[in-house]
N, C-alpha and C positions, 0 to 999 in steps of 0.2 A: 160255494161260489166265491169268486174273487171279485174285487172291484171292477166295474165296467161290464160284467157279464149280465145278461138278462135271461131269467129262467124261461126255458122253452124256445129260445131263439136259436135258429140254425146258423152255423158258421157261414160267412160270406164266401162265395165262390168267385174265382177270378177267371175271366174269359181267356181261353187259350190263345196263344199267338197264332196268327194266320200265316200259312205258307203261300197260299194263293187266295186272292179275292178279286172279284170283278162284279161290277154293277151295271146293268143295262147294256151289256156288250152287243154290238151289231157288226156283222161282217158281210160285205157285198163283193161279188165278182161281176163287174160291169153293172148291169141292171138286175142281176139275180141276187136276191137276198138269201144268204146261206144260214145266218144266225141272226135272230132278232130278240132283243131284250132278255139276254141271259144274265142271271145273277147267281153267283156261287161263292161260297166261302169254305175253304178247306183248311182245317187246323193243322199245325205242325204235327208230324207223327202219324197222320192219317194216310191211308192208301185210298186213292180215288180214281175211278175209271169213267170215261165219258165216251159212249159209243153212239154213232148215228144210225139211222135206219138201214144203211147198207153195210154196217159192221165196221166202218172206219172210225178210228178214234184219235 
């Protein structure tokens, strides 16, 4: 071991940068609520798809 290392300690991981992030998203069309309280985080380099019940994405 070198100075500053702790036996059995695992290296720290850095959270990846996010390409997309939303918290509590809500979308309405008139009085029709289309999306309510959606929270997602997609890291850079990830492939992500979001499909609704009718197949629209």
